[in-house]
C-alpha positions in Angstrom: 310.5 44.6 109.0 311.2 47.4 111.3 311.0 49.7 108.3 308.1 48.4 106.6 306.6 48.6 110.1 307.2 52.3 110.1 305.8 52.8 106.7 302.7 51.4 107.3 302.0 53.5 110.8 303.3 56.6 108.5 301.3 55.6 105.6 298.5 55.3 107.8 299.3 58.7 110.2 299.0 60.5 106.5 295.2 58.4 105.8 293.8 59.5 109.0 295.0 63.0 108.7 293.4 63.3 104.9 290.5 61.5 106.2 289.8 64.3 109.0 290.9 67.1 106.6 288.1 65.6 104.2 285.5 65.4 106.5 286.1 69.0 108.0 286.1 70.2 104.1 282.9 68.2 104.0 281.2 69.8 106.8 282.0 73.3 106.2 280.6 73.3 102.7 277.4 72.0 104.2 277.7 74.5 106.5 278.2 77.3 103.9 275.6 75.6 101.7 273.0 75.8 104.5 273.8 79.4 105.3 273.3 80.2 101.9 269.6 79.4 101.3 266.9 81.0 102.7 263.8 80.0 104.4 264.4 76.6 104.9 263.1 76.0 108.3 259.9 78.1 106.9 259.3 76.4 104.3 259.9 72.7 106.5 257.4 74.0 108.8 254.5 74.7 105.7 255.3 71.1 104.2 255.8 69.0 107.3 253.6 70.4 109.5 256.0 70.7 112.6 257.3 73.4 113.9 260.4 72.7 116.2 261.3 75.0 119.4 264.4 75.5 121.6 262.6 75.4 124.8 263.8 76.1 128.7 263.6 72.6 130.5 264.6 73.4 133.8 263.2 77.0 134.2 259.6 76.6 136.8 256.9 79.0 135.0 259.0 79.9 131.7 259.1 75.8 130.8 259.9 72.8 132.8 259.8 68.9 132.3 256.5 67.9 134.9 257.8 64.7 135.8 254.3 63.3 136.9 252.8 63.9 132.9 256.3 63.7 130.9 255.7 67.2 129.0 256.8 70.3 129.3 255.3 73.1 131.4 255.3 77.4 131.1 254.8 79.6 129.6 257.0 79.9 127.0 255.8 76.6 126.1 252.2 77.4 125.8 253.2 80.5 123.4 255.4 78.7 121.3 252.3 76.3 120.8 250.1 78.8 120.1 252.7 80.5 118.2 252.3 77.8 116.0 249.1 77.0 115.2 248.9 80.3 114.0 251.6 80.1 111.8 250.5 77.1 110.2 247.5 75.4 111.1 247.6 71.8 110.9 251.3 72.1 112.4 252.3 70.8 115.7 254.5 72.1 118.0 257.8 69.8 118.5 260.3 70.9 121.6 263.8 70.6 121.9 265.4 71.4 125.7 268.1 74.0 125.4 270.9 75.9 127.4 272.0 78.9 127.1 275.1 77.6 125.6 273.5 75.1 123.2 270.6 77.1 121.9 272.6 79.3 119.1 274.4 76.8 118.1 271.5 74.2 117.6 269.7 77.0 115.7 273.0 77.5 113.0 272.7 73.5 112.9 268.9 73.5 111.6 268.3 71.1 114.9 265.4 73.3 115.9 263.8 75.9 113.7 263.4 79.1 116.3 264.4 79.9 119.5 261.8 81.2 122.6 263.8 80.8 125.6 264.5 83.6 128.0 266.8 85.2 125.4 268.1 88.7 126.0 268.1 91.1 123.3 271.3 92.4 122.6 273.7 94.0 119.5 276.4 91.1 120.3 273.8 88.4 119.4 272.3 90.2 116.7 275.1 89.5 114.8 274.5 86.3 114.9 270.8 85.7 115.2 267.6 87.7 113.9 264.9 88.5 116.6 261.5 88.7 116.8 259.5 91.9 118.5 260.3 91.3 122.0 257.2 89.1 124.0 258.4 89.7 127.5 260.1 91.8 129.6 262.5 91.3 132.6 265.0 92.6 134.8 267.8 91.0 136.7 267.9 90.5 140.2 269.7 88.1 142.9 268.4 85.7 144.7 269.9 84.9 148.6 269.9 82.0 151.1 266.6 83.2 153.5 269.4 84.2 156.7 271.8 86.5 154.1 272.3 89.8 155.3 272.2 90.7 151.8 269.9 93.2 150.4 270.7 94.7 147.1 273.1 93.4 144.3 275.7 96.6 145.8 275.4 94.0 149.3 277.9 91.5 147.0 279.7 94.1 145.4 283.4 93.0 147.4 286.0 90.9 147.3 285.3 87.4 148.0 281.6 87.5 147.4 281.1 84.5 145.0 277.5 84.9 142.6 276.7 82.1 140.6 275.2 82.6 137.0 274.6 80.3 134.1 277.1 80.4 131.3 276.4 82.3 128.1 273.3 84.0 129.9 272.9 87.6 129.7 273.2 87.9 133.4 276.4 86.2 133.8 278.2 89.4 132.0 276.1 92.2 133.4 276.8 91.1 137.1 280.4 92.0 136.0 278.9 95.6 135.7 277.3 96.2 139.1 279.3 94.0 141.3 282.9 93.9 139.5 284.5 92.8 143.0 283.5 89.8 143.1 284.0 86.3 141.6 281.2 85.2 139.2 280.9 81.5 139.2 280.0 80.6 136.0 277.5 76.8 136.0 276.0 75.0 132.8 272.3 75.4 134.3 269.6 76.7 137.0 269.7 72.9 138.1 273.6 72.9 138.7 273.6 76.5 140.2 270.7 76.0 142.8 272.4 73.5 144.5 275.6 75.5 144.4 273.4 77.9 146.8 271.9 76.3 148.4 274.9 73.6 149.4 277.0 77.4 150.1 279.4 77.6 147.3 277.9 80.5 146.3 276.4 83.8 148.2 274.1 84.5 146.1 272.7 83.4 142.1 272.1 85.7 139.8 269.5 85.9 137.0 266.4 87.7 135.3 264.0 87.8 137.9 261.2 85.7 136.1 263.6 82.9 135.7 264.6 83.5 140.0 260.5 83.9 140.6 260.0 80.6 138.9 263.5 79.2 140.8 262.3 80.3 144.4 258.8 79.4 144.1 258.7 76.1 145.7 262.1 77.3 148.0 260.9 79.2 151.4 264.9 78.9 152.2 265.5 81.6 149.4 264.9 84.7 148.7 265.0 87.3 146.4 266.2 90.9 148.0 266.7 93.9 145.9 264.6 94.3 143.0 265.8 94.7 139.7 268.6 96.6 138.4 268.1 96.0 134.8 265.6 96.1 131.8 265.6 93.1 129.4 263.4 92.2 126.4 262.8 88.5 125.8 262.9 87.6 122.2 262.3 84.4 119.4 265.3 83.9 118.0 265.6 82.8 114.1 268.8 82.1 111.4 269.1 85.3 109.5 268.4 83.7 106.1 265.0 83.1 107.5 263.0 86.4 106.9 259.6 84.5 106.1 259.6 82.4 109.2 260.1 85.6 111.6 257.8 87.3 109.8 255.0 84.7 110.2 256.1 85.0 113.8 255.4 88.0 114.1 252.4 88.5 112.7 251.2 85.6 114.7 252.5 87.6 118.1 250.8 90.6 117.3 247.4 88.7 116.6 247.6 87.0 120.2 248.1 90.7 121.7 245.5 92.5 119.7 243.4 89.3 120.5 244.1 89.3 123.9 245.0 85.8 123.9 248.9 86.7 125.0 247.8 88.3 128.3 245.7 85.2 129.2 248.7 83.0 128.9 250.9 86.2 131.0 247.9 86.0 134.1 248.0 82.1 133.8 251.8 81.8 134.9 252.3 84.7 136.9 248.8 86.2 138.0 249.5 84.3 141.3 253.2 84.7 141.1 254.3 86.9 144.6 255.9 90.5 144.4 255.4 89.9 140.2 253.1 92.4 138.1 252.5 90.2 135.4 250.7 93.1 133.4 254.5 94.6 133.5 256.3 91.9 132.0 253.9 92.1 129.1 254.3 95.3 127.9 
């Protein structure tokens, strides 16, 4: 009896391993098939009249959920909607919230058609995705409690300093160059990072200045110090097999810049931000 039971367990384990391997092979095959197809997202946008964007959902001015209306609001949200109309006049922009850690996997898996989520153009990222023409210029800064003596990034470059950053962002890597002695504490999103800063778990939070301006918009207990210590460009990201969608998006963006509608959006969202020249971010 024991021998038979042991055999059953053994065969059960073999079957489970086989099924796992079969599923993995099937998933790999599906991924390879999707990767080999060109312009799938573009064709879907044109045929279904829906374009799915990966957007920020936790950053004021850029992209955030408005509790009252239940809708996303922000510069990138409005830009995505306007670009969608220009790419396909019949299409509707469908908005899906992403984080720095989920945006590229969701794009490559086909969950979204395009990323528009404060994504900085870098050589490393170009190995994985294609970028549109840039639509925004930002610079990295730090934000600290209002009673902090920290005045610049140099002031947090010491052993024992804790700088909060969102994991997967360019800022989380850049800060290591400007404050190599400090400990960089990676957190999953900006809401968590802000809570950590306000509860005294870090000396500063670092990100692009526009993101920090949004995060600190209604936080008189926090301040941005030292100005920007990098210059970065945001662009939309596409699968490398989507040349038509990339070209159509660049064409639509160029049209918006030419007819003034792009500047109107930038002024709408950043024109009243104290300490920020909205014209500078549109160059």
